[in-house]
C-alpha positions in Angstrom: -0.1 -0.1 0.3 2.1 2.9 1.1 5.4 3.2 0.3 8.5 2.4 2.9 8.9 6.1 3.7 4.9 6.6 4.7 4.5 8.7 1.5 1.3 7.9 -0.4 1.7 7.3 -4.3 -0.4 9.5 -6.5 -2.7 6.7 -7.3 -3.4 6.4 -3.2 -3.7 9.7 -2.8 -6.1 10.2 -5.9 -8.2 7.5 -4.2 -8.5 8.6 -0.8 -9.5 12.0 -2.2 -12.1 10.5 -4.5 -13.3 8.5 -1.1 -13.7 11.6 1.3 -15.4 13.5 -1.9 -17.9 10.9 -2.2 -18.6 10.9 1.4 -18.9 14.8 1.6 -21.1 15.1 -1.5 -24.2 13.6 -2.5 -25.4 12.4 -6.3 -26.7 15.7 -6.6 -23.1 17.0 -6.8 -22.2 14.5 -9.2 -25.2 15.4 -11.6 -24.4 18.8 -11.3 -20.5 18.5 -12.3 -21.5 16.2 -14.8 -23.6 18.5 -16.6 -21.3 21.1 -16.7 -18.8 19.0 -17.9 -20.9 17.8 -20.9 -21.8 21.6 -21.4 -18.5 22.8 -21.9 -17.7 19.8 -24.2 -20.1 20.6 -26.3 -19.3 24.2 -26.3 -15.8 23.3 -27.1 -16.2 20.6 -29.5 -17.9 20.3 -33.3 -20.5 17.9 -34.4 -17.3 16.1 -36.1 -15.8 15.6 -33.0 -18.9 13.5 -31.7 -19.1 11.5 -34.8 -15.6 10.8 -34.9 -15.8 9.5 -31.2 -18.9 7.6 -32.0 -17.4 6.0 -34.7 -14.6 5.0 -32.8 -16.8 3.7 -29.8 -19.1 1.7 -32.4 -15.9 0.2 -34.0 -14.8 -0.7 -30.4 -17.9 -2.2 -29.6 -18.1 -4.3 -32.3 -15.1 -5.8 -31.9 -15.4 -6.7 -28.3 -19.0 -8.1 -28.6 -20.7 -10.7 -30.8 -23.9 -11.4 -32.9 -25.9 -12.3 -29.8 -24.6 -8.8 -27.9 -26.8 -7.1 -30.7 -29.4 -9.2 -30.6 -29.8 -8.8 -27.2 -29.5 -4.9 -26.6 -31.5 -4.8 -29.6 -34.7 -6.8 -28.1 -34.2 -4.6 -25.0 -34.6 -1.4 -26.9 -37.4 -2.6 -28.8 -39.1 -3.6 -25.7 -38.2 0.1 -24.2 -39.4 2.0 -26.9 -42.9 0.9 -26.8 -42.6 -1.0 -29.9 -42.4 -4.4 -28.3 -45.4 -6.0 -26.4 -47.3 -2.7 -26.6 -46.9 -2.7 -30.3 -50.4 -5.3 -30.5 -52.1 -3.8 -27.8 -52.1 -0.3 -29.7 -53.5 -2.1 -32.9 -56.4 -3.6 -31.1 -57.7 -0.2 -29.8 -58.4 0.8 -33.3 -62.2 -0.7 -33.4 
């Protein structure tokens, strides 16, 4: 853990600081700084930036996952969008 001279490594100091911050602040704090960070990133980067990181993320995901992964997330997406089980009940109400 700590080095022989009782000094913390940067990693240990960072972890300790993160734990202290977590104890002192609630979920709202993290939501607020996340919102601010997202707004700043949006102001500083163009649409091209988001297209590029989306492309990279998609390529990485496709390299790391198989066909079954995409089938599962597609099914979950369909169920959550209202196009799953509720689709038939909507058409039944057209009498």
